[in-house]
DRENTI-372813 format. One line per 10 residues: number of its first residue (from 1); their letters; for each residue x, z, y of C-alpha. Coordinates in nm, 2 decimals. Each point is the difference from the previous one (the first is absolute). Example, Ala and Ser with C-alpha at 12.3 -4.5 7.8 and 13.67 -1.06 7.14 Angstrom:
<mises>
1) as) 1.23 0.78 -0.45 ~ 0.14 -0.07 0.34
</mises>
This chain:
<mises>
1) mnnldcttfv) 4.94 -5.95 0.07 ~ -0.26 -0.24 -0.15 ~ 0.03 -0.01 -0.38 ~ -0.24 -0.30 0.01 ~ 0.26 -0.21 0.17 ~ 0.24 0.06 -0.29 ~ -0.26 -0.11 -0.25 ~ -0.09 -0.31 0.20 ~ 0.37 -0.08 0.04 ~ 0.08 0.02 -0.37
11) aekiqslria) -0.32 -0.20 -0.09 ~ 0.01 -0.27 0.25 ~ 0.33 -0.03 0.20 ~ 0.30 0.11 -0.21 ~ 0.02 -0.33 -0.19 ~ 0.08 -0.20 0.32 ~ 0.32 0.20 0.08 ~ 0.35 -0.15 -0.04 ~ 0.26 0.26 -0.07 ~ 0.38 -0.05 -0.06
21) vvgdvmvdry) 0.18 0.26 -0.22 ~ 0.38 0.00 0.05 ~ 0.24 0.22 -0.20 ~ 0.15 0.09 -0.33 ~ -0.21 -0.16 -0.27 ~ 0.03 0.13 -0.35 ~ -0.13 -0.04 -0.35 ~ -0.10 0.32 -0.19 ~ 0.02 -0.06 -0.38 ~ -0.13 0.25 -0.25
31) fygevkrisp) 0.10 0.00 -0.37 ~ -0.24 0.22 -0.20 ~ 0.09 0.10 -0.35 ~ 0.01 0.28 -0.26 ~ 0.30 0.20 -0.12 ~ 0.01 0.11 -0.36 ~ 0.37 0.01 -0.08 ~ 0.36 0.03 0.13 ~ 0.23 -0.30 -0.01 ~ 0.26 0.00 -0.27
41) eapvpvnhvq) 0.24 -0.16 0.24 ~ 0.00 0.28 0.26 ~ -0.19 0.32 0.06 ~ -0.27 -0.17 0.20 ~ -0.38 -0.05 -0.06 ~ -0.12 -0.33 -0.12 ~ -0.29 -0.13 0.20 ~ -0.23 -0.24 -0.19 ~ -0.14 -0.21 0.30 ~ -0.36 -0.08 -0.04
51) qirsvlggaa) -0.10 -0.11 0.35 ~ 0.17 -0.14 0.31 ~ -0.17 0.00 0.34 ~ 0.14 -0.14 0.33 ~ -0.15 0.08 0.34 ~ 0.09 -0.06 0.36 ~ 0.22 0.27 0.16 ~ 0.15 0.09 0.33 ~ -0.10 -0.23 0.29 ~ -0.18 -0.22 -0.26
61) nvaanlaglg) -0.23 0.30 -0.08 ~ -0.10 0.02 0.37 ~ -0.08 -0.37 -0.02 ~ -0.20 0.06 -0.32 ~ -0.20 0.26 0.18 ~ -0.08 -0.23 0.29 ~ -0.09 -0.28 -0.23 ~ -0.22 0.24 -0.20 ~ -0.18 0.08 0.33 ~ -0.07 -0.37 0.05
71) cqvfvagvtg) 0.26 -0.08 0.27 ~ 0.19 -0.32 0.00 ~ 0.36 0.12 -0.08 ~ 0.34 -0.15 0.06 ~ 0.30 0.18 -0.15 ~ 0.36 -0.04 0.11 ~ 0.32 0.14 -0.14 ~ 0.31 -0.09 -0.20 ~ 0.03 -0.02 -0.37 ~ 0.23 -0.15 -0.26
81) dddnrrildg) -0.05 -0.32 -0.19 ~ -0.06 0.16 -0.34 ~ -0.26 0.08 -0.27 ~ -0.13 0.30 0.20 ~ -0.07 -0.23 0.30 ~ -0.21 -0.22 -0.23 ~ -0.19 0.30 -0.11 ~ -0.04 0.10 0.36 ~ -0.13 -0.35 0.09 ~ -0.26 0.02 -0.28
91) lladacidas) -0.13 0.34 0.12 ~ -0.02 -0.12 0.36 ~ -0.19 -0.31 -0.10 ~ -0.24 0.20 -0.20 ~ -0.07 0.22 0.30 ~ -0.04 -0.31 0.22 ~ 0.29 0.10 0.23 ~ 0.20 -0.27 0.18 ~ 0.36 0.04 -0.11 ~ 0.15 -0.27 0.22
101) glvksphrst) 0.20 0.26 0.19 ~ 0.20 0.12 -0.30 ~ 0.35 -0.13 0.04 ~ 0.20 -0.05 -0.32 ~ 0.36 0.12 0.05 ~ 0.29 -0.09 -0.24 ~ 0.15 0.34 0.09 ~ -0.28 0.22 -0.10 ~ -0.22 0.09 -0.30 ~ -0.37 0.05 0.03
111) itkmrilgar) -0.05 0.37 0.04 ~ -0.15 0.13 -0.32 ~ -0.07 0.35 -0.13 ~ -0.04 0.01 -0.38 ~ -0.15 0.31 -0.14 ~ 0.01 0.09 -0.37 ~ -0.28 0.22 -0.11 ~ -0.06 0.17 -0.34 ~ -0.30 0.21 -0.07 ~ -0.10 -0.04 0.37
121) qqmlrldfee) 0.32 0.16 0.11 ~ 0.26 -0.19 0.20 ~ 0.32 0.00 -0.20 ~ 0.23 -0.23 0.21 ~ -0.01 -0.21 0.31 ~ 0.22 -0.31 0.05 ~ 0.04 -0.13 0.36 ~ 0.11 -0.36 0.06 ~ 0.10 -0.05 0.37 ~ 0.28 -0.08 0.24
131) vgdldraead) -0.04 0.22 0.31 ~ 0.14 -0.12 0.33 ~ -0.11 -0.14 0.34 ~ -0.10 -0.36 0.03 ~ 0.28 -0.25 0.05 ~ -0.04 -0.25 0.28 ~ -0.15 -0.28 -0.21 ~ -0.26 0.23 -0.16 ~ -0.10 0.15 0.34 ~ -0.02 -0.35 0.16
141) alkqwflgrl) -0.22 -0.13 -0.29 ~ -0.24 0.30 0.04 ~ -0.01 -0.04 0.38 ~ -0.08 -0.38 -0.03 ~ -0.28 0.07 -0.24 ~ -0.14 0.28 0.22 ~ 0.00 -0.21 0.31 ~ -0.19 -0.28 -0.18 ~ -0.25 0.25 -0.12 ~ -0.05 0.13 0.35
151) ekgldgiavs) -0.08 -0.35 0.12 ~ -0.27 -0.03 -0.26 ~ -0.15 0.34 0.09 ~ 0.04 0.36 -0.10 ~ -0.23 0.30 0.07 ~ 0.24 0.27 -0.13 ~ 0.35 0.08 -0.14 ~ 0.10 0.26 -0.25 ~ 0.37 0.09 -0.05 ~ 0.07 0.17 -0.33
161) dyakgvcsdd) 0.34 0.15 0.00 ~ 0.15 0.13 -0.33 ~ 0.36 0.00 0.13 ~ 0.10 -0.29 -0.23 ~ 0.13 -0.22 0.28 ~ -0.28 -0.22 0.14 ~ -0.09 0.25 0.28 ~ 0.33 0.01 0.18 ~ 0.02 0.14 0.35 ~ 0.03 -0.34 0.17
171) fcqwlirmaq) -0.27 -0.17 -0.21 ~ -0.25 0.29 0.05 ~ 0.06 -0.01 0.38 ~ -0.04 -0.38 0.01 ~ -0.33 0.03 -0.19 ~ -0.13 0.27 0.23 ~ 0.09 -0.21 0.31 ~ -0.18 -0.30 -0.14 ~ -0.31 0.21 -0.07 ~ 0.01 0.14 0.36
181) vhhipilvdp) 0.04 -0.35 0.15 ~ -0.30 -0.13 -0.20 ~ -0.21 0.32 0.04 ~ -0.03 0.05 -0.37 ~ -0.02 0.36 -0.15 ~ 0.30 0.07 -0.22 ~ 0.01 0.29 -0.24 ~ 0.32 0.14 -0.16 ~ 0.01 0.20 -0.33 ~ 0.34 0.17 0.06
191) kgphwekydg) 0.29 0.10 -0.22 ~ 0.28 0.23 0.09 ~ 0.07 0.23 0.30 ~ 0.11 -0.27 0.25 ~ -0.30 -0.13 0.19 ~ 0.18 -0.18 0.28 ~ -0.06 -0.33 -0.17 ~ -0.38 0.07 0.01 ~ 0.00 0.06 0.38 ~ -0.31 -0.15 0.17
201) ctfitpnlke) -0.22 -0.06 -0.31 ~ -0.37 0.05 0.02 ~ -0.04 0.22 -0.30 ~ 0.24 0.19 -0.22 ~ -0.13 0.17 -0.32 ~ 0.25 0.26 -0.14 ~ -0.11 0.25 -0.26 ~ 0.08 0.36 0.09 ~ 0.34 0.00 -0.18 ~ 0.10 -0.32 0.19
211) mceaagqtvp) -0.12 0.15 0.33 ~ 0.21 0.31 -0.06 ~ 0.31 -0.21 -0.09 ~ -0.04 -0.20 0.32 ~ -0.03 0.32 0.21 ~ 0.29 0.17 -0.18 ~ -0.20 0.31 -0.08 ~ -0.25 0.12 -0.26 ~ -0.34 0.13 0.09 ~ -0.30 0.12 -0.20
221) nedapvlqla) -0.29 -0.24 -0.06 ~ -0.21 0.16 0.29 ~ -0.16 -0.17 0.29 ~ 0.20 0.15 0.29 ~ 0.36 -0.07 -0.13 ~ -0.09 -0.35 -0.13 ~ -0.16 -0.08 0.33 ~ 0.32 0.12 0.18 ~ 0.23 -0.22 -0.21 ~ -0.22 -0.30 0.03
231) smareryhig) -0.02 0.04 0.38 ~ 0.37 0.03 0.04 ~ 0.06 -0.31 -0.22 ~ -0.26 -0.20 0.19 ~ 0.17 0.08 0.34 ~ 0.35 -0.05 -0.12 ~ -0.05 -0.34 -0.17 ~ -0.27 -0.13 0.23 ~ -0.25 -0.04 -0.29 ~ -0.36 -0.07 0.07
241) nvvvtrsekg) -0.14 0.22 -0.28 ~ 0.16 0.23 -0.25 ~ -0.21 0.04 -0.31 ~ 0.12 0.27 -0.24 ~ -0.14 -0.01 -0.35 ~ -0.03 0.36 -0.12 ~ -0.11 -0.01 -0.36 ~ -0.28 0.26 -0.06 ~ -0.02 0.05 0.38 ~ -0.10 -0.37 0.07
251) mtlvgghrtv) 0.15 -0.18 0.30 ~ 0.09 0.09 0.36 ~ 0.03 -0.26 0.27 ~ 0.18 0.06 0.33 ~ -0.05 -0.27 0.27 ~ 0.00 -0.06 0.37 ~ -0.20 0.19 0.26 ~ 0.03 0.32 -0.21 ~ -0.20 -0.16 -0.29 ~ 0.01 0.22 -0.31
261) ihspatalev) -0.20 -0.08 -0.31 ~ -0.01 0.22 -0.31 ~ -0.17 -0.16 -0.29 ~ -0.05 0.22 -0.31 ~ 0.08 -0.13 -0.35 ~ -0.30 -0.16 -0.18 ~ 0.10 -0.01 -0.37 ~ -0.19 0.24 -0.22 ~ 0.26 -0.03 -0.28 ~ 0.36 -0.11 0.04
271) fdvsgagdta) 0.16 -0.17 -0.31 ~ 0.30 -0.18 0.16 ~ 0.12 -0.03 0.36 ~ 0.23 -0.30 -0.07 ~ -0.09 -0.29 0.22 ~ -0.23 0.20 0.22 ~ 0.23 -0.04 0.30 ~ -0.01 -0.38 -0.05 ~ -0.38 0.01 -0.01 ~ -0.01 0.21 0.32
281) aasliaaaag) 0.23 -0.24 0.18 ~ -0.19 -0.31 -0.11 ~ -0.34 0.14 0.09 ~ 0.13 0.12 0.34 ~ 0.15 -0.33 0.11 ~ -0.31 -0.19 -0.12 ~ -0.22 0.23 0.20 ~ 0.22 -0.03 0.31 ~ 0.02 -0.38 -0.04 ~ -0.38 -0.01 -0.02
291) glslpeavym) -0.05 0.19 0.32 ~ -0.13 0.33 -0.14 ~ 0.06 0.31 0.21 ~ 0.27 0.25 -0.09 ~ -0.24 0.25 -0.15 ~ -0.17 -0.27 -0.21 ~ 0.33 -0.14 -0.11 ~ 0.13 0.34 -0.12 ~ -0.34 0.08 -0.17 ~ 0.01 -0.33 -0.19
301) anrasgivvg) 0.36 0.04 -0.10 ~ -0.07 0.35 -0.12 ~ -0.30 -0.12 -0.21 ~ 0.21 -0.27 -0.15 ~ 0.28 0.24 -0.09 ~ -0.25 0.24 -0.16 ~ -0.11 -0.28 -0.24 ~ 0.36 -0.08 -0.10 ~ 0.11 0.36 -0.08 ~ -0.29 0.02 -0.24
311) kvgtypvhrd) 0.17 -0.27 -0.21 ~ 0.30 0.02 -0.24 ~ 0.31 -0.20 0.10 ~ 0.05 -0.24 0.29 ~ -0.34 -0.14 0.09 ~ -0.10 -0.22 0.29 ~ -0.34 0.08 0.15 ~ -0.27 -0.26 -0.02 ~ -0.24 -0.09 0.27 ~ -0.31 0.05 -0.22
321) elltdllaee) 0.11 0.35 -0.09 ~ 0.06 0.09 0.37 ~ -0.33 -0.15 0.10 ~ -0.18 0.20 -0.27 ~ 0.18 0.32 0.11 ~ -0.08 -0.06 0.37 ~ -0.37 -0.07 -0.07 ~ -0.02 0.31 -0.22 ~ 0.16 0.21 0.28 ~ -0.24 -0.14 0.25
331) rklgygfrpl) -0.30 0.11 -0.21 ~ 0.14 0.35 -0.03 ~ 0.03 0.02 0.38 ~ -0.35 -0.14 0.05 ~ 0.12 -0.34 0.12 ~ -0.11 -0.15 -0.33 ~ -0.36 -0.01 0.12 ~ 0.04 -0.33 0.16 ~ -0.04 -0.37 -0.09 ~ 0.31 -0.17 -0.14
341) swkeiadlas) 0.11 -0.34 0.12 ~ -0.03 -0.30 -0.24 ~ 0.38 0.01 -0.04 ~ 0.00 0.36 -0.08 ~ -0.27 -0.03 -0.26 ~ 0.16 -0.31 -0.15 ~ 0.33 0.19 -0.05 ~ -0.18 0.30 -0.13 ~ -0.21 -0.20 -0.25 ~ 0.32 -0.17 -0.12
351) iwhksgekiv) 0.16 0.34 -0.07 ~ -0.31 0.11 -0.20 ~ -0.01 -0.33 -0.19 ~ 0.37 0.04 -0.10 ~ -0.07 0.35 -0.12 ~ -0.28 -0.12 -0.22 ~ -0.26 0.20 0.20 ~ -0.35 -0.15 0.01 ~ -0.13 -0.09 0.34 ~ -0.37 0.01 0.09
361) ftngcfdilh) -0.14 -0.17 0.31 ~ -0.33 0.02 0.17 ~ -0.13 -0.08 0.35 ~ -0.28 0.07 0.24 ~ -0.10 0.09 0.35 ~ -0.05 0.38 -0.07 ~ -0.18 0.05 0.33 ~ -0.11 0.37 0.01 ~ 0.16 0.11 -0.33 ~ -0.25 0.18 -0.22
371) vghvsyleka) -0.02 0.15 -0.35 ~ -0.09 -0.33 -0.15 ~ 0.32 -0.15 0.12 ~ 0.20 0.29 -0.13 ~ -0.16 -0.01 -0.34 ~ 0.07 -0.38 -0.02 ~ 0.36 0.04 0.10 ~ 0.06 0.28 -0.25 ~ -0.13 -0.21 -0.28 ~ 0.22 -0.30 0.11
381) aklgkhlivg) 0.31 0.22 0.02 ~ -0.05 0.12 -0.36 ~ 0.05 -0.36 -0.12 ~ 0.37 0.00 0.08 ~ 0.29 0.18 0.14 ~ -0.02 -0.10 0.37 ~ -0.31 -0.09 0.21 ~ 0.05 -0.23 0.30 ~ -0.30 -0.04 0.24 ~ -0.03 -0.31 0.21
391) lnsddsvrrl) -0.19 0.09 0.32 ~ -0.19 -0.25 0.21 ~ 0.12 -0.01 0.36 ~ -0.25 0.07 0.28 ~ -0.03 -0.38 0.07 ~ -0.05 -0.07 -0.36 ~ -0.28 0.27 -0.02 ~ -0.17 -0.15 0.30 ~ -0.01 -0.34 -0.15 ~ -0.15 0.14 -0.33
401) kggtrplvre) -0.23 0.28 0.14 ~ -0.09 -0.11 0.35 ~ 0.11 0.09 0.35 ~ -0.10 0.37 -0.01 ~ 0.24 0.07 -0.29 ~ 0.23 0.16 -0.08 ~ -0.10 0.34 0.13 ~ 0.35 0.14 -0.08 ~ 0.31 -0.19 0.11 ~ 0.24 -0.14 -0.26
411) ldrarilasl) 0.29 0.24 0.05 ~ -0.23 0.30 -0.03 ~ -0.16 -0.15 -0.31 ~ 0.34 -0.06 -0.15 ~ 0.12 0.35 0.07 ~ -0.30 0.16 -0.17 ~ 0.04 -0.23 -0.30 ~ 0.37 0.07 -0.03 ~ -0.06 0.38 0.00 ~ -0.19 -0.02 -0.32
421) scvdavvifr) 0.20 0.11 -0.30 ~ -0.12 -0.29 -0.21 ~ 0.13 -0.26 0.24 ~ 0.37 -0.09 0.00 ~ 0.00 -0.25 0.29 ~ -0.22 -0.17 0.25 ~ 0.06 -0.34 0.14 ~ -0.21 -0.17 0.28 ~ -0.09 -0.37 -0.04 ~ -0.15 -0.21 0.28
431) edtpaklirt) -0.15 -0.28 -0.21 ~ -0.36 -0.01 -0.13 ~ 0.13 0.05 -0.36 ~ 0.30 0.18 -0.13 ~ 0.12 -0.30 -0.21 ~ 0.33 -0.05 0.19 ~ 0.08 0.37 -0.02 ~ -0.08 0.01 -0.37 ~ 0.23 -0.30 -0.05 ~ 0.28 0.21 0.18
441) irpdilvkgg) -0.06 0.31 -0.22 ~ -0.10 -0.17 -0.33 ~ -0.17 0.31 -0.14 ~ -0.05 0.06 -0.37 ~ -0.37 0.09 0.05 ~ -0.22 -0.13 0.28 ~ -0.30 0.23 0.05 ~ -0.33 -0.10 0.17 ~ -0.30 0.22 0.06 ~ -0.36 -0.11 -0.04
451) dyrpdqvagr) -0.18 -0.26 -0.21 ~ 0.27 -0.27 0.02 ~ 0.10 -0.21 -0.30 ~ 0.38 -0.02 -0.05 ~ 0.01 -0.37 0.07 ~ -0.15 0.07 0.35 ~ 0.27 0.23 0.12 ~ 0.24 -0.14 0.26 ~ 0.37 0.01 -0.09 ~ -0.07 0.04 -0.37
461) eyagkveiik) 0.25 -0.28 -0.09 ~ 0.28 0.22 0.13 ~ -0.09 0.31 -0.21 ~ 0.06 0.09 -0.36 ~ -0.38 0.07 -0.05 ~ -0.31 0.08 0.19 ~ -0.21 0.32 -0.05 ~ -0.35 0.05 0.15 ~ -0.10 0.36 0.09 ~ -0.36 0.06 0.11
471) feegysttgl) -0.06 0.20 0.32 ~ -0.18 0.33 -0.04 ~ -0.37 -0.02 0.09 ~ -0.11 0.16 0.32 ~ 0.33 -0.03 0.20 ~ 0.07 -0.28 0.25 ~ 0.13 -0.03 0.36 ~ -0.30 -0.21 0.09 ~ -0.23 0.27 -0.13 ~ 0.17 0.26 0.21
481) iekiaglvre) -0.02 -0.22 0.31 ~ -0.37 -0.06 -0.06 ~ -0.07 0.37 -0.05 ~ 0.18 0.09 0.33 ~ -0.18 -0.28 0.18 ~ -0.34 0.13 -0.13 ~ 0.08 0.35 0.11 ~ 0.08 -0.14 0.35 ~ -0.32 -0.19 0.02 ~ -0.20 0.31 -0.10
491) gkl) 0.18 0.20 0.27 ~ 0.16 0.23 -0.25 ~ 0.35 -0.09 0.11
</mises>
């Protein structure tokens, strides 16, 4: 597995993906209040409502996770024509999700779960729904929309089944056949013990409880029995890959050609597991649609789920959070000592800007890194929270320093720089000046070394301000080269 491919995928490719989410869309509504008295009308607490919050639920939460990751998302399902549908439309629009596949039915209400909370404790839940398989008109409307969407292009399909009616046996099998014909990966997040309707899907993502229900037996959360159940289900239902989410044990994938992947949980603290399955499903289908290998797809889904369980309540993962997490993990594993692409650094800088963290930028050739360089970089880093170093490419150095330079190639120079604790990121630029790169990053502070005046610094118009740091006397790459050349001439080397 190459973790670098996951990072590059999230930074540069995921936004081009087109994913359809089909299933039971819902609205989750939360009424937060305080309870100080009992009603005089009946022996029940009176909740003084102070805040109302509505979020996407069910299949719509899978769509929200995909949209948060940056994918182009199209959601399909059946709702009522009611006030909750209008709330749903607003939430989907805010998340930039295409809702053209949502069919309004006169026979249904929009599935809504209303939770009443007092002093952070849930007191009551009210469910608004009409459960039942699609009628012919509803199914035909969904199929017509889906065929139109296929003609325009899709990279992946997620089916989110909450046993409310959209994911009927016939409709699920029709979707899977369409996916197979068009060679599009299709993932199912299942519900209930009867998996015949999921026969032939590319991925299925049960949690351990759902896996046990489908198998008709209960097993402990241990590798061997989980592997056995998943293997049996894969063979019985002709499923490409069974991915079991196992709470604190992470995920287990069982695929073809005896493929088995155990991916341990990543969260340091677990506050709430609600919605983690939706995040895993969304991340997995995005990774598969984007062409990542199975180990990379499971790894990415596991990292994304680890972010979500560290939040309170249903929470869709965001691309910037996942990118930050992947880059941090790369660094722990030693892969962080590499140059970032311009897309990666642009996304990372955006995250830091949004967090109010001050970005410092400097640039140079850094050919034969010496103590003068290190001292200069340490001083620059102290001016802000994050230090980004723009590094001249080999071609750029040759144009500036002559045909004999650089002595150290660009990737080696980048790795050495990135290994310094004071440097957060290294980016290679191929131009004579870093002005275009600075425009991409827009640092708070642009640092230049030497005797420059601020108005002489290239790219200054794209930075908050310019700081000049003088180089330490007695240290220079040119001086080192001349000393070595002198020793050679004297026959001492």
